[in-house]
N, C-alpha and C positions, 0 to 999 in steps of 0.2 A: 765418460761419465765423458750443444755441445755443452758422452757419455755429465760456473758457467755451465756447461752441460752436466755434466756428469750426469749428463746427462742421465739414466734409467736403470751420466748418464749406471748398476751396477749390483748372504751366506746362509748357512743352515741355521735354524733357530737354536738359541741357547740362552745364556744369561743376558739380561738387558745390556746393550752397549751404550756407553756414554755418548752424549751429543758430540759429533765430530768437531764442533767448535772448540772442544777442549783438547784436541790432539793436533799439534802440540799446544801448550798453554801460552797464549801471547801475553806480553806485558800490557798493562792497562792502557786502553785507548778509548777514553770515555765517549768521545763524539761518535766514533764509528760503531762501537759496541752498542751504544744507546740507540743508534739508528737501526741497526740490525735487529735488536731486541724488539723495538717498536714495530718493525715490519713483520717480524714473526708473530708478534702478539696480535696485530691487526688481522693477519691472514688466518691465524688459528682461531680468532674469535668466531669466524664463520664455521670452522670445523666444530667448535664447541656446540654451535647450534645443531649440527648434525648428530653429535654424539650425546646430546642431553636426553639419552634414553634412561637415565638413572631411575626416574620414577617407575618406568615400565619394567626395568630390570628388577626392581625390588617388589613391585606389585604383582608381576606375572607369575602365578603359581600354576597356571594351566592355560589352555588355549582360550577359554572364555572369560578369564578374569580381566578386570579393567586394567588399563595401562595409562600412565600419566606421562606428559612431556611438557617441559617448560620452554616456551618459545622466546628466544632472545630479542626478537623483533616481530613486528606485525607480519612481515613477509614469511616468517617461519610458522605462522599459525596453521596454514594449510598442511605443512609438513607434519606438524604434531597431530593434526586431525587424521591424516593418512596413516600415521603410525598407530594411533589408538584404534582405528577401525581394523587395521590389519591384525593387530595383536588380539583384538577381541573376537574377530570373526573367522580368521583363517582356519581351514579344516585340519591342517596338520601342525605339529609342534614346530615352532620357529626358534632359530638360533640367534640370540641377540647380537653375538659377536659378528656373525655374518651380515646381519642387518646394518650394524654400524659400519663395517668395512664397505659394504655396498653403497651406503649413503655418502660416505666421505669420497669414495671413488667417483660416484656420479656427480658430486658437487664440483670436483676438479674437471672431470671430463666434459660435462655439459655446461657447467656454470662458468668456468675459467677459460676453457678451450685453448689451452696452451700445452703443446705436446711435451714441454719440459717441466711443467709444474704438474704435480700429481701425488697420489697416495701410494705408499709402498707397504705391502703386508709385512708382518714381523720377519718372515723368512727372506723376502726380497730386500728389506731394509738391512738386515744383518749381512747379506751377500754383498750389497752395494758398499757398505762401510768397509768390508774387508778388501774389496777391490781398490778402494781409495786409500786405505791405510797401508796396503802392501803386505798385509799379514792376514791369514785366514786358516781355518782348519780344513784340511783336505788331504789329497794323496801326493801332491807335488808334481804336476805335469802340465805342460802347455798343450792345449788341443785347439783344433781349428776346423772349420767347415771347408770341405773340398768338393768342387764340382767335377765329377769324373768325365762328363761329356764336354763341357766347355770350361776349362780351368780358369779362364779370365773372367767368367760371368758369375760372380758370387751373388750378385743381386737376385739371381734366379733361385737362390738357396735360402729363402726365408725359413723354410722348415726342412728337416732332415728326411732323406728318402734313400732309395737304392742308388740314385745318381748323386745326391748331395749328402755326402757321408761325413761322419765325425772322425777325424783322424788325429793321431797323436803326433804333435810336432816334435816334442822331446820331453822326457822326464827330467826333472831337476836333479842334478847329481846328488846322490846320497839320500834322496827322498824315499818315502814309502813306495811310490810308483817305480822308482829306479831299482830298489831292493827286490820288488816283486817280479821284476823282469819285463816291465812294460817297455816297448821299443818304439823309436821313431818310425812312422809309417803304419803302425798298427791301426786298423779301422775298428772303432768301437761300435758294435751292433746292438748291444743291450747293456743296461745297468740294473743290477739286482734282478736279472731274469726278464726284464721288460724291454721290449724293442724301443730303440730311440726314434724310429721312423714316425713321422707325424708331429714330432716335438721340435722345439727350437734349441739352439745352443744354450740360451739362458735357462731353459728347463733343465738341461743336463748339468749345468753348473750347480744348480740347487741340489740335484740328486747325488752328484759325486762328492761334493763338499758335505761336511757334517761334523759332529762333535768329535774331538780327539779321543782316540781309544776305540771308536766304533769301526765296523768293517763295511766295505762296499765291494761288490763283485762286478767286475767288468768282463763282458764277453767280447773278445776281439778276434778279428780275422787277420792272420799273418800269412800272406800268400794263400796256399790252399788249406792251411790249418785253421781250426777254430779253437781258441783257448779261453778258459775261465780263470781269471786272476782275482783272488781275494786279497784285498789290500786294507790294512789298518790305517786309519786316518791319523794325522799328527798336525801340529801347528806348523804352517809353512810361511816362510818369508820369501816373497817373490823377488827375483832378480830382474828388474825392469830395464836393465841396460845390457846390451851385447856389444862387444868391441873386438876388433882384430885389425891387423895390418894387411893391406892388399898391395901387391906389386912392389913391396919393399919400402914404399914411401907414402902410401895413402892410408890414412887412418879412417877406418869405418866404424861408426858408432850408431847403434839403433836404440831408440827409446820406445818402450811399449806402453807407458802410462805416466801420469803426473801425480804420483802418490806422495805421501809425506816424506818418503825416503829417496824418491827418484832423483832429486837435485844433488844430493850427496853422492849417490851412486854414479850419476852422470859426470860430476866433477872429477871423481877418482879415475873413472875410465878414460875421460878426455886427457887428463894429466898423464896417464900411463901411455897413451898413444903419442903424445908430444915428447915424452921422455924417451920413447923408442925411435924418435927421429921423424915422425910424420910431418910432411911438408904440405900436405893437402888433406882436407877433411870431407868425408861423405857422412852426412847426418840424416839418418833414415827415420822418418816420422810416419811411414805408411801404416795404416791400420791402427794408429794410436787414437783412442777415443777421448783423451783429455783427462781432466782431473782438477786438482787445486790450482787456482790461478797464480798463487804466490810461487808455486813451483815453476810455472811458465815464465814468470818474471826472472827468477834466478837462473834458469837454463838459458834463456835468451841473452841474459847479461854475461854469460861466458864468452859470447862472441861480439857484444856491443858494449863499448866503453861509456857512452853517454847518449842522451836523447830519451825520448818517451817510447817505451815499448808498446803501451796501449793506454787508452783512457776508458774509464768506467763511468757511465752516465745513468743516474738513477732517477726515481720519481721526484718531481719538483725541480728538475734542472740541475741537481747536484752533480758535479763533475770531479772525478778523482783521477789524476794522472798517475801512472805506474812507470817510474823512470828506470833506466838502466842503473844497476847498483854500483858500477865502477870497480868491481873486483874480479872481472873475468880473466881467464888464462889464455883465451884464443882470440883476443881483440885486434891483433895486428892485421891490418888490411892486406898485408903481403901474404897472409895465409889464406889460400883459396878455400872456399867452403861451398859445397852444394848440398841442398836439402831435397830429399826424396819425399814426395807426397802422392796421395791418391784419394779416392772418394771416401775412404775410411779414416782419413786424417781429420779429426773433428775437435771443436772447442778449443781447449788449451793448445792443441797442436796447431790450430789456425792462428792463435795469438803469436806463437813463436815464428811460424813460417812467414806470416804477413809482416811481422816486425823485421825479420832478417832481410826480407825482400825490399821493403820500403825504405829501410835504412841503408840499403846498398851494401849489405854485408854478406849476402849469399845469393846464389842462383838456384831457383826452384826448378826441379825436373820431375816429370811424371804427369799425373792427372790433376784436375781441379779438386779441391778439398770438399768436405761435407757441406759447409755453409751454415754454421750455428754461431751466433754472436750474443747469446744471452748468458747471464750469470744467475746461478741459483744458490740459495741457502737451504740446508737440510735441517730438519728438527724432528726429534723423536716424539711420539705420542705415548704417554704413560711410561716414560723412560725407555721407550723402545719395545715394551711388552705389547703395545697395540700397533706396532709398526712405526711409520714416520711419514713426513710430508716433505716434498721439495717444492720450493716456491721461487719463481723468477723475480728477482728484485732489481735487475739492471741489465743494460746492454754494454758491450765493450766495442771499441773501435780501434783499428790500427793507426799508426802514426799519421797517415794521410786522411784519416777519418772516413774512408770509404767502407761501407758496411760489407761484410763477407756474406751476409744473408741476402738472397738465397743461393747465389751462384758460387760461393766458395772462393778460396784464394786461387788465383789462376797461376799456372806454372809459367816460368820464363821459357822453358823448353818442354813442349808437350810431347808425350810419348804414348802412343796407342799400342797396346799389347795385341798382336795378331791372334786371331782365333786359332786354336789348335796348338798354341805355344805350350810346350811341356812345362810343368810346374817347377822343375829344377833349373830352368833357364830364366835368369833374371834380366829381362830386357831393359828395364829402367836402370838398374845398377850398371849394366854394360854401357848404356848411353852416358851415364854420369862419369864413368871412368874415361870414356873417349873424350868427353868434354874437358875434363881436367887435364888430360894428356896434351891438349892444345894450349893450356895456360902457360904463360911465361912470367918471369919475375924473379927477384932475388929470394933466396931461402928466408923463411919467416923466423922471427924471434918472438914467439907468442907470449912468453911469460911477462906480465906487467910488473912494474915496480910498485912498492907500497904494500900495505897490509890490507887484508880483506875488510870490506865494509861491514860493520855490525848490521844485522838484519833481523827484524822481528816480523814474522808472517802473520797474515790474517787468514787462518785456515778455514774459516766459515764459508768462503766464497769458492764456488765450484763451477767448472765448465767441463761438461762430460757428456758423452753419448754412448752409454753402455748398451742401450737398446739396439744399436746398429752393429754391435760387435760380431765379428766372424771368427774370433779367436779368443781364448781365455785361459787363465791358470785355474786348475782345479785341485 
């Protein structure tokens, strides 16, 4: 979700989900809220023009009956006329819901022409909200796309095939997938009896996730064996942070998304590493599609004690700085930090990596990032029953005000993964550890004095690129 992006960027249909702006509920901020509401209202006014099929909805009792449409402006008169002619003359029965979805989709695709603004169907909207909230109904496993012929070339795997397979990274401990016996390395070949080939990982996320209590059957290849695993879905809370000690003194911490809970998970994991005696930090943002930008601000603030993390620039020249919060636990400059990035590090990941680079707090190692610097708000249609829309409302810029679009954040140490590198060999991490081994300096005392700064987020603002994901929790 940049997936700001959140991007696309991002569950199975169910009860209407509240507007994500209510998760968590911020304290009153009249100026900001009024602005966001006005922007949503203005953008949705156009949507209303596309969905004012109400007259036709009520009048259409058959293919030849008349249909009415109320145009909100002169420009929409032709739209209403086309709808009336279609409704009155088309030879087969028409589905008004599909007509509405198609009209809204076309308005964004052809009228707005912004890849990060768009319409989401009810199913896609629920799925995206779940990815951003860190909670969803599914089986509890991380899956990824794997290129069997060229492991480093995931860009060639836009769709699944015999060479671009859907592989289980790991089941979440204690999850339905774990209890059913799903194992790391299992290749998913079919879901509910239908081959995954020709589809995308986003398609399979929708199929594997679903209402709690329902079942889904995965057909998996495990070596020479083929297994059918029937798994009952439950509500899953994703663990977006992975941490461990390397070489006895290097704290490794990977972040997979910027959801509502990610900053708290990250803080706890980072503190755990420091308590274990970590004197150097590897912060892995590879493949992270982004999410809520307030989470990006909080996580960057763990390493930066002061200064501007990024600025947000909106219509009319409004500029909002997002400063460091002053409550980080790893702000000591004597604590070396490297950040691992690649082409899948998008949106909020780019906010953090650019800030740590430009504020001279970390060394970036790997490949250039995705290159998305826009911020979106998401709004449900008919309380989510008719899906939702995402609308670009601003752009963000790192401290030096250099746009990361379209070239991304550039690494300080570029690492190219050689063709044929086995997936179990992490060339970028090896380079990072070699880089840190050359660092000298006194041991760090990372814990700052003082109490944490009170912080009220604005959860409506999203930077995410879910559409470019090559891994996901299901």
